[in-house]
N, C-alpha and C positions, 0 to 999 in steps of 0.2 A: 512256303505255306504252312509246313509243321509248326515254325517259329511262329509263326503271326498267329496259329490256332491256338499254340501253349501259352501265350501273351496274354496275360490278364491284367485288368485293371481294379484296383478297389472300388467298390462302388460309392465309398464315401467321397471319392473325388470327382466325382459327376452329379453331386447333389448341391444343393445350397448350403450357404454356410450355417452353422448350427446354431441353435437358440442361446440367448445369454445363459441361461440355468446349465443346459447340456454342457457347454462349453465350461463353466466354471466346475462341475462335477469332474472332468477330464485333466482339470490342472493338478501337476504335481508340486513339491515344495519350491522346487526353482520357480516356477510358474506364479505359484501364489507370492512370491516374494518379487518377482519381476514386475507383477499385476499391481502390487502395492506401491512398490517404490515408484514408479510411473504416475500413479494416481496421485500420489504424494507432490510429485513435480508439478504434476498440472493443478493442484490446488495451490500452493504455493504461488505458483505464476499469477492463477487467478486473483489471489489473496494480495499480493504485491500491485495488481495493475488495479484493484480498487481503492489501496492506500494511496497510489499515486493520483487517481483519478480526484480524489478529497483534496490534495495538496494542490492539484492544477486549479481545480476549480475554485480556491480560496486566494492563491497566489496570483493566478494569470488573468489578465484581462479578455473580455469578451470582443470579438469572436474568434480569438486565437486558442482560448482554452478549449472549444468545443473540437477546433480543429487537431490539436496537440492528442485530446483523448481519444479521437477517432486512430489517429494512426498510431500511437503506443498501444492500441488494443489489439495490433493485428496478429502479435504472435501469442498473446492471452486467448484470444477466441481460436485459433488455430491449434496451441494445445489443448485446450477444451473441448472442442470438437473430435480431435484425435483420441481423445480419452474415451468419450462416447463411442467412437467408434470399436476401439479395441475390446469394451466390455461388451458391447451388442455388435457381434460381426456382422449380422444382417443389415445393421445400418450403415455400413461403412461406404458403402457406394453415396448415401447420401451425406456421409462427414466428411469423405476422405477428399485428399487434395489430387486425387486421380480424376476429378470433376473438369480441372483445367487442361489436364492430360487428354482428355478425349478431343478436345477442342483443336489441339495442333496434330494429333495422329487419328483420324477419323477413318482410316483404313485396319488401324489394329481393334479389334472388338472382342469382349470375351463369349463364350458361350451362351445360348440362350437360358442357361439356370440361370445367370444375374441379370435381370429383368428391371431393374430399377433404374429412373433417369438420373442422367449424369450430374446435374447441377446440384451444389452443394451448399452448406451454410456460409463455408469461409471464401467461395469462389463470389458469391454475391458481397460480402462483407470486404472482401480485398479489393473487389471493383471500386468501392465507394473511396477506398484508402489511397488507390491510384489518384483519385480527382482530390481528394485532402491534401495528399503532399505536394501538389501544383498550387492549392490555396496556402498552404504555410509558405511556399517559398515568397509568395506575393504579401502575403501580411508581416513578413518577418523586415519588410522594407519597408512597412507603414501603412500596406494597403495599396488597393487599386490607385488611387490618387497620385500618391508619394512614388509609386512604382512607374507610372507613368511619365511624371516629372523627372524622374533619375535618366528614363532609357530616351525622352522625347525628340526627336532628330537625329538621334545617334543611331549608327550601325547595330543591327541586333540579330545575332548569328544563329542559323537555323541549320547548320551543317553537321545534323547529327544523323543524316538518313532519315527517309530515302531523299530527302530534298538537301541540296549541298551548295548554299549560296547566303548572302546577307541581304537585308532589307531594312528600310527604317521603322521602329517601333511606334504602335498608334494605338486609339483606343480599339479599332477595329481587329486588329492582329492580335490583341490580348485576349477580347472575348472569343476569337476563333479558336485561340488555344484552350481556354478554359471549356467552350463547346467540345472541343475534340476528346477533353479528358473525362467529361460529365456524362457524355454520348454511352461511354462503357459502363458506366454505373445504372442509366436509365434502360438502355436495351439489352442489356445482360440480365437485369432482373424479369423484364417484360417477355424475353425468350425462355427462362426459367420456368415461370408460371405456364406458359404457351407448352413448353416440354411435358411438366406435367400432367397438365389437362389432356395432352395428345397421349401420353402413357396409359392414362387410365382408361381410355377408349381403345386401347389396344393399337393405335396409329404410330405411335413412337418408339420403335426397338432397335436397341444399341446393335443386334446383328444385323438388322436389315440396311443394306448398303446399296439398294436397288436406286436407281434415278427417280422411281416415284415415292420413294420413302421420304419421310421428313428428316431423319438422321442426316444423311448425306448433304442437305441444304442449311441445317441449323449448325451444326457443328463448324464447318470452315466459315460460314458469316461472322460467328464469334470469335474467330482466331483474327479475321480480319479487323473487328471492333478492339482487340485487344490491343495489336500493333498501334493501331491509331490512336489510342490513348496515351500507350506509353512514350509515343514520340514529342508530344507536347512538355511533359514532364520534364523529358530530357532536354529540351530547348531552353526551359525557363531556370534549370538548375544549370546549365553551361553559362549563362549570361549573368547569375547572381551568385556563383559559388565562391568569388573570389571577394565579393563586398560582405558576405555572410561567413566570412572564416571566424569571426570571434564569437560566432554563435553556435560552434560546431556542425555546420550545416553539412560538411562533407562526411564525417562518420552517420549524422542523422539518415544521410541519402543513400550510405552506403549499407546501413541495417534495413532498409526499405527494398535495396536493390539484391540483398541477400534472400529475405524474404521470398523475394520473388522468384529466384534463381532455385532455392531450396523445394519450394512445394510446386514448381513446374519442372525442372530438368531430373532433380534427384526421384520424384517420384515418379516419371516417366521412364527413367531407367528400369527401376524396379518392378513396375508392370509389365515392362517389355520383357525381362527376364522372365517372370512367371508365366507370361502368355507364350513364350517359347518353350517352357518346361523345364528352364534351367535352376527354378526354384521347384524343388521336390514337393510332391503331394504328401500333408501328413495330416492323415484323418484324426479329427474330423472336420479340418479344413483342405478345402482344394488348393492347387497351385496358385489359381487366382486369387483367392480368400488368403492364403497364407501370405502371397507378396503384399495386399493390402495391408495385412496386419503388421507386416515388417514394417512395412513404411509409418503407419499409424505411430509405432512404440520410436522409431528414430526420430519423428518429427517431434514427440514431447519432449525428449531430450533436447533436441536444437532449438525448439522454443523457448525452452526454460532458461536456456543460455542467453539467447538474444534477446529475451524479456529483462533479464539483469542489466545486459548492456545498455539497452533502450531507456531503461530506469535511470541510469547514469546520466543519460544525454538530456533527458526530459526533467527530469525533477530536479531543478536548479534553476537559479533565477541568472538571466544574464544582464550586462549592460545594454540599455539601448543604444541602438545605431545612430552615430551623429546624422544630421541633416546633409543635403547635398552642399548647402553653403559652406559648413563646417568641414565637409571632406574636402572641397576647395581650398579653403583656407589652410588648413592642415597640409595640404598637398604644396601650397605655396611656400608655407614654412620652412616645410623640408626640404624642397628645392633650395631655398636661399640656403638653409643651412649648409646643405651639400655644396654650395658655392662656395660659401665661407671656409669649408673646410680643405677645399682643393685648393684655393688660394693661400691659406696658411700654408699649406704641404710646400707648396712651390717656394715661397718665402724662406720656408726653414731650410729646404733643401739646396737653395742658392746662399743663404748664408753659412752654411755646412761647408760648401764649396771652397767658400769666399776663405774660410779660417782654413782649410787643408793647402790652399793656395798661398796663403801668408805665411806659412810654415814651413813651406818649401821655399820661402823668398822669391817668390816669380811675381816682382813688382811690376812687371811691363805685362801681365795678364789683362785682358780685357774685363774680366769677372771683377778685379779690385777698383773698376770704374763705377760699379752700380752704386747710385744715389751720392756720385761724386765724392766718394772718399777712397782711402787708402790705407794702407796697412800703419 
């Protein structure tokens, strides 16, 4: 009891995050240099993205150019919003990637001091990117008609979980895959608006986990929508990555997956540590606010690197894919060439063996009678 009475907590650790001006006043030399460097990285990321958009708009045909602009903008948008959250600590819950974390961990909530709704700009933007990745995979094969022509009547693997089987590709299946991806972008935006409306009315509270509260119903539902949207993209990629290797589709998809992991898992770990008290309070920032601030700063550096890699993948022209008839012709020629090479190798092997036998003087060997010839 005496130890509990003597334990004191800094009042700043229980308050809301400071205002932007108050935060700037308390920055030291290292903090000013860090903020300046991260802001510069965010600015460069956004500037390179805008230049890339101009290049793609001029060089790439419609509708592929709009899809590429959407996908390549994921890292710059995240970096820009993270920079805003770094300079304005009270906007962290609006701009932070922790928005998606509340979806998968509804049982871990901050204190009632942080009463801002969980949905963010990046979350809704990335929901659209998930659908655009699926569209890009289809467009790289020539569009919906060419895609269906390539896979019509052929087994279409969907064993990426939760379903592990094969089925024939058909227009209805492609429509269902697109619907599964776009539902996340539509419903997530609707639920975001609904959450903001309920929050302004005092109905939506992150700390309220009662069965009668809105939080316990909305967040798990968004988690289910997220899983459903990622499944169709994985199915399309698994069936097309071999055909699209020349277009660097595997590193493009890897960058998309990396952004998803960093914006979900990494931020989740940081904020779990903050809620458990592993990240100490540093006035004027509480433990949760400091964890969010750390997440923003790390995200800016990571998105800067990812944006450079993404730029090298998308800001270039690739040779168009050959049609299915050309693919079949090339496969036939390759098979014929392989058969001829195998036949030539057999002839060469037999000729060499015959020469060795002749040099040994073995005239009675059956190998000497090939083609009715002798030594």
